[in-house]
C-alpha positions, -999 to +999 in steps of 0.1 A: -001+001+001+029+022+007+042+018-026+009+027-043+007+061-024+042+070-031+035+064-067+003+085-068+022+113-051+051+112-072+030+111-104+008+139-091+036+162-084+054+155-116+023+160-139+008+189-120+035+209-104+064+202-128+046+191-162+021+219-164+045+247-161+070+231-186+040+224-208+030+260-209+064+272-216+067+248-244+034+251-260+026+288-254-003+301-275-040+308-270-049+272-261-087+280-266-088+253-293-079+224-271-104+211-244-090+211-207-069+178-201-072+181-164-094+147-160-070+128-183-042+138-162-059+128-129-067+095-147-032+090-153-022+095-117-047+070-107-039+046-132-003+046-123-013+038-085-034+009-098-006-005-120+019-004-087-008-019-066-015-047-090+022-053-093+028-054-056-002-080-050+011-102-078+046-102-063+033-109-028+013-138-043+042-154-061+063-152-031+036-169-010+033-196-036+072-201-036+073-203+000+043-226+003+059-250-024+092-252-006+076-260+028+054-289+009+088-302-005+106-301+029+079-320+044+080-349+023 
């Protein structure tokens, strides 16, 4: 859970605090033609947390499976 929270915070900081100012400098202009992308950026932040959470869960499951398999082999 700690990894998920850290990932979400890092992505949020990178996208909103670092990325938006860089984007405004690189792509200066009126910007009225483009719809606001704030919901998409928020979705990217949440998706990154979901990916990390799933990865952590899979790693824990694999480790538990390996340890259970070793216990069964040692008991034979």
